[in-house]
N, C-alpha and C positions, 0 to 999 in steps of 0.2 A: 233566260230572263231571271230565273231564280238565282243564278250565280251573280248576276249584275246587282240584283237587289241586296243580296247579302254583302257584296263588296262595298256598295254605297253606305250601308249601315256601319260596316267596320271602319271605313274612311272617316265617317262623321265622328265615330267614337274616338278614334285616334286624334283627330283635330281638336276635339274638346279636351282631351288629355294634355295636349301640347299647350293649349291656352291656359289651362288650369295650372300648369307648371311654370307659367311666365312670371309669377310673383317671386320665384326663387332664382336670383341671378346666377348662382353657382350651377344650378340644374340647367338653366337656360344655356349657359356657356358650354357645359358638357354636351348637351344635346346638339348644339350648333357644331361643335368640334366633330362629333360623330357623323353628322350630316356631311360636313366638308370632307371628312376622310372618305366617306362612301362615294362623294362626287368625284374626288380625285381618282379613286379606284376605278370608277365606271369609265373615266376617260382613258385609263391605261389598259383596261380589259373588260370583257363581258361580264359585268356584275348585274344581277337582277335589280330592277327598280323597286321602290317601296310599293307602287301599285301592283307590280307583279307578285311581290311577296304577299300582299293583302289578298290578291286574287287566289293564290295558292292556298292560303289559310282558309279562305271562304270555301274553296273546293273540298279541302280536307274536312272542314266542319260539316259540309253537306254530305260527304261520303260517310262520315261517322253517324250522321242522323239517319241516312238510308240504311246503314248496317244495323242500327238499333231498331229501325222499323222492321227489317227483315227478321231479326231475332225475335222480336215481339210477335211477328206474324207466325213464325214457326212454332213459338210457344203456344199461341192461340190455337193453331191447328192441332197440336198435341192435346190441348185441353178439350177441343171439340170432339176429336175422334176417340180419345181415351185409349188409343192403341199405340204402343211403342214396340220395337223389336222385342221378342220374335213373333208378336201377333200380326196377323194380316186378315183383312176383311174377306168375307166370302158370301156365297149365297146359301140359302137353307139347303138346297139340293146338294151342294158340295159338302156342306157340313155333315149331311147324312151319310155320305160315303166314308167319312172318317169315324162317325159315331152312329152306327146303325141301330144300336140299342138306345134310341134317343128320346128327346122331348120336343114339344112344340109350344109356341106362345099360347097362353090361356086366353079364353074369351075376354074381350075388353082390353087387351094389352095394346099399347101404342109404342111408337118409336122402336120397333123391333129391329135389332141388328145382330148379324151372325159374324163370327170370326173363329179362326183356328190358330193354334200354336203347334208348329211342326214338332214331331218326336225327336228330330236330331238336334233341337235347340239345347244348349247347355243348361238352360234354366228349367227345362221341362222334365217331368217324370217320364219313364218309359211309356211310349204311346202318345199319339197326337191328342191334344186337348181341344175340345169343342166348346165354344162359349156363345150364349144367347143373352143379350142385354135387352131390357124392355122396361116400360113404365106402366104402373097401374094406379090410377087415381093420384098421380103426382109422386108416388113412391118409386124410386129407382131400384130395379132388381137385376141380378146377374145369375144365370144358371150355367153350370159347367159340367162336363162329363169327360172322363179319361180312363182308358184301360190301365190298370196298375197291378203290380205283383202283390201277392198276399191275399188274405181273406178277412181283413178288418177295415173298418171305416178309416179313410184317409182324408185329411183336410186339404182340398185342392182349391179352396175359395180365394186364397191370397190375402185373406183378412188377418191382420196381426193386432189383436186387441187383448187386453186383460179383461176377460168376460165377466160381466156383473153376475150372470146366472147361467147355468148350463143344466139341461134336462135330457132325459132319454124318452123316446116316444116311438110310435109306429105310424108309418105313412099309409094312407089309403091309396088304392089303385095299384101301386107298385107291389109286385110279388103277391098278387091277389089280396092286397090289403094287409099283408103281414110283413112289410118291410121295416126292419129296425132303423131308427134314425137318432141323431143327436142334434139338439138345437141349443143355441147360445145367444145371449143378448148382451150388448154393451150399451150403457147409458152414460153419456158424457155431456159436457157443457154445450157442445155443438150439435148434439142430437143423438139419435139411436142408430144402432146397427144390429141386425138379426142375421143369423146364419143357420142353415139346416144342412147336415151332412148325412149321406147314406151310401151303402156299398151293396151292389148286386152280386152275390156270391156265385150265381149261376153263370154270369157272363164275364165277371172280372172287371166291371166298370165301377169307378168311384164317381159320386155326384156331389154337387154343392149348389145351394141356392142362397144368395145373400140379398139383403134389403137395407137401404139407407134412407132416412128421412128425419125431419126435425122431431117428430113424435110418432112412435110406433105403438103406443099404448092401445091395446085391443087388436093389433095386427096379428094375423094367424099365418105364419110362414109355412107351417106344416100343411095348411089348407091349400096354399098356392103351389107347394111342391107336389101335392096330389093332383092339382089342376093341370100342371105341365106334362103329366104322363100322357103319352100318345101310344095307344095300343097298336096303331098301324105301323109304327116305327120300330117295334120291338123285334129282336132277332127271331126269325122263324114265325113271324106273325101270320103269314099267309101259307104256312106249311102245316098240313094235317099231320097227325102222329105217324100215319103210314106214308113212307117216302114215295112209294109207287103212285099212291093217290095224289100226292103233291105234284108229281111230275105230270100226270094226266091233266090236272087243273091248270098249272102254270104254263106249260109249253103249248104252243099253238097246234091246233088240230086242223089239218088242211085237206080238202078234197082235191086230189090231184088227177081226177078223171079228165081225160082229154089231153093230158100232158105226156109227151114222149121224151122230153129232155129236161134237164135241170133249168135251162134257160127259159123254157116255157112256164115252168112252175114260178120262177121269179117274175116273169113278165105278166102272167095271167092271174096268178093266185095270191100274190103278196100285196098287202095294203101299205099305204104310207106309214112310215115309222118302223115297220118290221125290218129285220136284218137277215142277211144270208152270208154264208161263208163255205169254203171248201176245206175239208180236212181228211187226212188219210189215217184211219184207225186200224192198226195192225194189218196193213196191206189193203184195206177196203176203202175205196174213195167214197166219201159221203158229201152230200149237200146238207148243211145244217141251217135250219130256219128258226129264227128267234122272234118272239112276240114284240121285242123292242131292243134298242141298243143304248149305250151310255158312254160318255167320254171317260176313258180309263186314265185320265190325268196325264196322258202322253200325246194327246192330239189324235188318238185312234179310238175307234169305237169297239167296245166289247159287249158281251151279253151274259145273262145269268140263267137263261133257259134256251133249249134248242130241241127241235124235232129233226131226226136224221132220215135221209133218203139215200138209197143206193140203186145202181143199175143192176137188174137181174135179167140177162138176156136182152130182149127187146122191151122189157117192162121196167117200171120204176116201183120199188117197194119202200114202204115206210118201215124203218128198223127200230123205232122207239124214240123216247123222249127222256131228257134229263133236266134238272134245274138245281141251282144253288140257292143259298139262303139270303143273299143280298149282294150288293155291288162290290163289297169288300172281297168277294170270292168269284171273280169272273171264270168262265169255263176255260180250262187250259188243256194242253196236249203235252204229254211227257213220255218219251220213249215209245211213242205210238199208242199210248193209252189216253183215254179221255177222262177228265176229272171235273167233278163239281163238289161243292161243300158249303159249310157254314160254320158258325161257332160251335155247334154241337154235333156235326156229322161231316163225313167226307166219303166219297164213293169213287171207285176206279172202274172204268168200263172198257170192254173190248167188243168186237163184233163177232158173233158166233151163230151159225145157222140163220143168217139174215136177221139177227136181232142184236140190239145193244144189250150186252150181258155183263152183269156185275162180276168183276174179278175179285174185288175186295170192297167191303163197306163196313163202316163202324159209326155208331152214334152213341151219345151218352145222355142219360136222363138223370136229373137231380131231384131228390125229395125235398120236403120243406126244411129239413135240417142241413141241406147242402151235401148230403151223401150221394155219390154218383153210382150209377149202374150202367155198365157198358153192354152193347149189343153188337156182336161182330159176325160178319158173314164172309166166307172165303170159299171159292169154288175149287180149291185144291183137293177136295175129297176127304180132308182130315177133320178130326173132331177138335174144335177150339173152345169148347164150352167150359173146360176146367181151368182156364187161365185165370190168374188173379188180377186184381185191379191194376197193379203196377205194370203187368205185361200188356194189358189192354191199352193202358195209357201210352206205352211205347209205340204200339201199333198205330194209335190215333196220331201221335206226333210224327211218325214216319210218313203216314199217308198225307198229312197236312203239308209236310216238307216237300213231298213229291209233287203235290198239286201246286203249291206256291212257287216252286222252282221251275215249273214247266213253262212253256210258251203260251202266253195268252192268245186265244183265237180271236182275231180281229174280224169284225163283221162289216159289210157294206150296208148302209141304211137305205131303204127304199124311199125314193122321192118321185112321186108322179104328179104331173100337172092336172 
């Protein structure tokens, strides 16, 4: 119907043009000659009629209009999402897997959206960037975090302005209220832009918070940066200083009385959401039970804590528990050894005398100035207390490499009706 309507309009327009040209005898003669020539040609071969040409032109016009609408639609979609390659939208839970030392939307925030930019992107700095956009009282804000090399503040905001003013300050909540930051403001004809940048030397994460509005006079971007701090998301937030105590708290404690087999433990003792897996640690077959599982971004479920059980004759013994510092460090198995870790520690386990036993373990503690102190344990019987910081760092890097290059232990998730 649309094609016919466009055709009728074009026919009418051409007819009027012909009538208007009738006053000029030369033009009329020329037009008639052209028409006669077309008529003769049509009699001698398949030449398209004027109506067919008009119909084609109408279809072409309509196609162009549809293409223009499609382009406009795509453009509008880009405007609405604000996301172009290499950004992709994600859930807050997924974002936390990439940025465990993270932030959360402050109280009163609306229109909260999460997205990530993968590390392999050519436009990204080393390490995946996490972004949270939100609004507060009509002001649009964007928070970002990304692990970066170096030890200085890095601008990851994506804002390119000639700043009207720049100041140094200190953020509350972050680093126990002692986080150095840099704030800048741009004042232009179209409005204001504020940005706050900071760098966590303990974790190697760079942060930015930007705000845009018509008028930001009186707006406190440092205050909002303090509000997005989430203590529950900080690396090692649930880990006490003593690693053994951490494992006892995080990993599940299960009463296996009445169970003669691993299958009975799974069927009778585990609750919905818990996980279980079989693993052979230095020749000893273990049942590993986790308090929960998570998608390891490959469609399989991994875990960050586990309690191990082994057969001892006709009995089942609990051999101990381990736990990692976050989902970025799933429990792995490498060369028969069990590994767990975090940004500040990594431990390597075997089974000896019916117990999970530390083969090697190292963790690092930073003081307020960012100076590190390493604590290293090795059951080889040698004294390692006189190593310098560089040697400890090499051990730390080696154990991290062993853990991350190992096979992730995949857990089945308990689902009971």
